[in-house]
C-alpha positions in Angstrom: -1.0 -16.0 28.7 1.5 -14.8 26.2 2.2 -18.3 24.8 -1.8 -18.4 24.3 -1.7 -15.0 22.6 1.3 -16.4 20.4 -0.3 -19.6 19.4 -3.3 -17.6 18.2 -1.5 -15.4 16.1 -0.1 -18.4 14.9 -3.1 -20.3 14.0 -4.8 -16.9 12.5 -1.8 -16.5 10.7 -1.9 -19.9 8.9 -6.0 -19.2 8.3 -4.9 -15.8 6.7 -2.9 -17.2 4.2 -5.1 -20.3 3.4 -7.5 -17.4 2.8 -5.1 -15.4 0.9 -4.1 -18.4 -1.6 -8.1 -19.1 -2.5 -8.4 -14.9 -2.7 -5.8 -15.1 -5.3 -7.5 -17.9 -7.3 -10.5 -16.4 -7.2 -9.6 -12.8 -8.2 -8.0 -14.8 -11.0 -11.3 -16.5 -12.0 -13.7 -13.4 -11.9 -14.0 -11.0 -14.3 -15.6 -10.5 -17.9 -15.2 -14.2 -18.6 -15.5 -16.0 -15.8 -13.4 -19.4 -15.6 -13.5 -22.7 -13.3 -11.4 -22.4 -10.5 -9.8 -25.7 -11.9 -8.6 -24.3 -15.0 -7.1 -21.2 -13.1 -4.8 -23.9 -11.3 -4.2 -25.7 -14.3 -3.0 -22.4 -16.4 -0.8 -21.6 -13.2 1.0 -24.5 -12.9 1.3 -25.4 -16.7 2.9 -21.9 -16.7 5.6 -23.0 -14.2 6.3 -26.1 -15.8 4.6 -28.3 -13.3 1.7 -29.8 -15.3 0.4 -30.1 -18.6 -3.2 -29.9 -18.2 -5.3 -28.9 -21.4 -6.7 -25.2 -20.8 -8.0 -23.3 -23.9 -5.5 -21.2 -25.1 -7.8 -17.7 -24.9 -8.1 -18.7 -21.1 -4.5 -19.3 -20.0 -3.7 -16.2 -22.0 -6.2 -14.1 -20.0 -5.1 -16.1 -16.7 -1.0 -15.7 -16.9 -1.0 -12.6 -18.8 -3.7 -10.2 -17.1 -5.2 -11.7 -14.1 -2.8 -13.4 -12.3 -0.4 -10.3 -12.3 -3.1 -8.0 -11.3 -3.9 -10.2 -8.4 -0.1 -10.5 -7.3 0.2 -6.7 -7.7 -2.8 -6.5 -5.3 -1.4 -8.7 -3.0 2.1 -6.9 -2.5 0.2 -3.3 -2.7 -1.9 -4.3 0.1 0.9 -5.8 2.3 3.4 -2.5 1.6 0.7 -0.1 2.4 -0.3 -2.0 5.9 3.1 -2.7 6.5 4.3 1.1 6.1 1.1 2.2 8.0 2.5 0.3 11.1 6.0 1.6 10.9 4.7 5.1 10.6 2.2 4.6 13.9 5.0 3.6 15.8 7.7 5.6 14.5 5.5 9.2 14.9 3.7 7.5 18.0 -0.2 8.6 16.5 -2.8 6.4 15.8 -4.0 8.0 12.9 -0.7 8.0 10.9 -0.9 6.4 7.7 1.4 5.6 4.5 0.6 9.3 2.9 1.1 11.5 6.2 4.6 12.0 4.6 3.1 13.6 1.5 4.2 11.3 -0.9 0.7 10.3 -2.4 0.3 14.0 -3.0 4.1 14.3 -4.6 3.2 11.4 -6.9 0.0 12.9 -8.2 1.9 15.8 -9.3 4.3 13.8 -11.1 1.6 11.6 -12.6 -0.4 14.7 -13.8 3.1 16.8 -15.1 3.4 13.8 -17.4 0.0 13.2 -18.3 -1.1 16.7 -18.9 2.3 18.9 -19.1 3.8 16.0 -21.5 7.3 16.2 -18.9 9.8 14.2 -20.4 8.5 14.4 -24.0 7.0 11.1 -24.0 10.3 9.3 -22.8 9.3 9.1 -19.5 6.6 6.7 -18.3 3.7 7.7 -16.0 4.7 5.6 -13.4 8.2 6.8 -13.8 6.9 10.5 -13.0 4.6 9.7 -10.3 8.0 8.0 -8.5 10.0 11.1 -8.9 7.4 13.2 -7.4 6.8 11.2 -4.6 10.6 11.0 -3.7 10.7 15.2 -4.3 7.6 15.2 -1.9 9.3 12.7 0.7 13.0 15.1 0.3 11.0 18.2 1.1 9.6 16.5 4.0 13.2 15.7 5.1 14.5 19.3 4.2 11.9 21.0 6.8 12.6 18.7 8.9 16.2 18.9 9.1 18.2 18.8 12.3 14.9 18.2 14.5 13.5 15.0 13.3 10.6 14.6 16.3 7.4 12.8 15.4 5.3 16.3 15.7 7.6 17.9 13.4 7.4 15.3 10.8 3.7 15.1 10.7 3.6 18.7 10.2 5.8 18.8 7.4 4.1 16.0 5.6 1.0 18.3 5.7 2.5 21.2 4.1 3.9 18.8 1.7 0.6 17.2 1.0 -0.9 21.0 0.9 1.8 22.6 -1.5 1.6 19.2 -3.9 -1.9 18.8 -4.0 -2.6 22.5 -4.8 0.1 22.3 -7.7 -1.9 18.9 -8.9 -5.3 20.7 -8.9 -3.8 23.8 -10.6 -2.0 21.4 -13.5 -5.5 19.8 -14.1 -7.9 22.9 -14.0 -5.8 24.3 -16.5 -4.5 21.9 -18.8 -7.0 19.2 -18.9 -9.8 19.0 -21.0 -12.9 16.6 -19.5 -11.6 13.2 -20.6 -8.0 14.0 -19.4 -9.5 15.0 -15.8 -11.6 11.9 -15.5 -8.4 9.8 -16.1 -6.5 11.6 -13.8 -9.3 11.2 -11.6 -9.6 7.6 -11.5 -5.7 7.4 -11.6 -5.8 9.0 -8.3 -8.5 7.0 -6.9 -6.2 3.9 -7.6 -6.4 1.2 -10.2 -4.9 -2.2 -10.9 -5.7 -2.0 -14.9 -2.7 -2.6 -17.5 -0.7 -4.2 -14.6 2.3 -6.0 -16.1 4.8 -8.3 -14.7 7.7 -5.9 -14.4 5.1 -3.9 -12.1 4.5 -7.0 -10.0 8.5 -7.6 -9.9 9.2 -3.8 -8.7 6.2 -4.1 -6.1 7.3 -7.5 -4.9 11.4 -6.6 -4.3 10.3 -3.7 -2.9 8.1 -4.7 -0.2 10.0 -7.8 0.2 13.1 -5.8 1.1 11.1 -3.1 3.2 10.0 -6.2 5.1 13.1 -7.5 6.3 14.6 -4.1 7.1 11.7 -3.4 9.3 11.8 -6.7 10.8 15.3 -6.3 11.6 14.7 -3.2 13.6 11.7 -4.6 15.1 12.7 -4.3 18.5 13.7 -0.7 18.2 10.2 0.1 17.0 8.9 -1.5 19.9 10.9 1.1 21.7 9.7 4.0 19.9 6.3 3.0 21.0 7.6 4.4 24.3 9.0 7.5 23.0 12.4 8.8 22.1 13.7 8.8 25.0 13.1 5.0 25.7 14.8 4.1 22.5 17.6 5.9 23.8 18.0 4.7 27.2 18.1 1.0 25.7 21.0 2.3 23.3 19.3 2.5 20.3 20.4 5.3 17.5 17.4 7.1 17.2 18.0 9.4 14.6 19.6 6.8 12.5 17.0 4.3 12.9 14.3 7.0 12.2 15.7 7.9 8.7 16.3 4.5 8.0 12.7 3.3 8.9 11.2 6.6 7.0 13.2 6.0 3.8 12.0 2.4 4.0 8.5 3.3 4.0 8.7 6.1 1.6 10.4 3.8 -0.8 7.4 1.1 -0.2 5.0 4.2 -0.6 6.5 5.8 -3.6 6.8 2.4 -5.5 3.7 1.2 -5.1 1.7 4.8 -5.5 3.6 5.0 -8.9 2.2 2.0 -10.0 -1.6 1.7 -9.2 -2.3 5.5 -8.0 -3.2 6.3 -4.2 -5.4 3.6 -2.2 -6.2 5.4 1.0 -7.4 3.7 4.4 -5.4 0.4 3.7 -2.2 1.7 6.0 -4.9 3.1 8.6 -7.2 0.7 9.2 -5.3 -3.0 8.8 -2.1 -2.1 11.7 -5.5 -1.6 14.1 -7.5 -4.2 13.1 -4.0 -6.6 13.4 -3.2 -5.4 16.7 -6.3 -6.7 18.2 -5.0 -10.3 17.5 -1.5 -10.0 17.8 -0.8 -7.7 20.4 1.9 -4.4 19.8 5.0 -6.5 19.8 6.4 -5.6 16.0 8.2 -9.2 15.3 4.8 -10.6 15.1 2.7 -7.5 13.8 4.5 -6.5 11.0 4.3 -10.0 9.2 0.7 -9.9 10.1 0.2 -6.9 8.6 1.6 -7.8 5.6 -0.7 -10.8 5.2 -4.2 -9.0 6.4 -3.2 -5.9 4.3 -2.5 -8.3 0.9 -5.8 -10.2 1.7 -7.9 -7.2 2.2 -6.8 -5.4 -0.7 -7.0 -8.7 -3.3 -10.7 -8.9 -1.6 -11.0 -5.1 -2.5 -10.1 -5.6 -5.9 -12.5 -8.5 -6.8 -15.1 -6.6 -5.1 -14.7 -3.3 -7.3 -14.8 -5.2 -10.4 -18.5 -7.4 -9.3 -20.2 -4.8 -7.5 -21.0 -2.5 -10.6 -20.4 -5.7 -13.1 -19.2 -4.7 -16.1 -18.1 -1.4 -15.0 -14.9 -1.2 -12.7 -14.6 0.8 -9.7 -12.0 2.2 -8.9 -10.3 0.4 -6.0 -9.9 3.6 -3.6 -13.5 4.0 -3.2 -13.9 0.1 -1.9 -11.3 0.9 0.5 -12.8 3.8 1.6 -16.1 2.3 1.9 -14.2 0.3 4.8 -12.1 2.8 6.0 -14.1 6.0 6.4 -16.4 3.8 9.2 -13.1 2.6 10.7 -11.5 5.9 10.7 -14.8 7.4 12.5 -14.6 4.6 15.0 -11.0 5.8 15.7 -11.7 9.1 16.1 -15.1 8.5 18.2 -13.0 6.1 20.6 -9.9 8.8 20.7 -12.5 11.7 22.0 -14.0 9.5 24.4 -10.6 8.1 25.9 -9.9 11.9 26.2 
């Protein structure tokens, strides 16, 4: 039975990787200037020095400098958020835990609007850096509230307190300092956007998500034990406090980095881990890579939808993920009520 499930997981992983490659190529091809997939592939291989196929210069520039970086950032963003959601659901033993449960998104929003509207840094601090600093401050606030007793319930309550505090600060800044145009810009950023991304953003997201995945895979056995509670983990010789802090820090860094680049994109970290568990089961050595792949595919497809559903306008990516996430979230609540 176990061997059959492992084989199914491998087949599904290969299929998802193929689908992800096709989705990335499609994301690069779709836009105001639609381009054939052959030109997309040729432009990419030309820039990598693998081929010298003639491609119109303007198409090659759009593909490499704009669309490919956007598609790859969506890939790493989806992977990181899904991975963070899976980790937090196991650490906190809460089926509704997701990457923003620690208040990181609210803190990033406060940092971003402080730079956008209050001019914090006097032009020397970028929007992404301001959001990253706000996210880390929110995480440190949660750590301070849980100091000395880092139980799952206490961590969740501290995250709720941080979210409320920083959301209130964000609302206060917007309501007192923003004009109509600025308020619209803030709202678009808060709902998530891949517009204007550059290759350094892709490199930062790739490094953080890859590092976070390796750290989490290294502690996959500990995560399996956390699923059954802290006492079970201690009985297996796992240093519960140290592992909890390390994994919380890993998820916080991934979430803070991604939110600082693209804004708050909801429901990915909630929906994807639950969907993947139906295929891989709860064992984290299989679950975590599968969540990363499925999250990447989901986010790239959502980005494509956000650009074509009301073209030529582009929807905030958070709107598209919410259209899928809210029904799934409701289903989880309904099942939990029936089981209770």
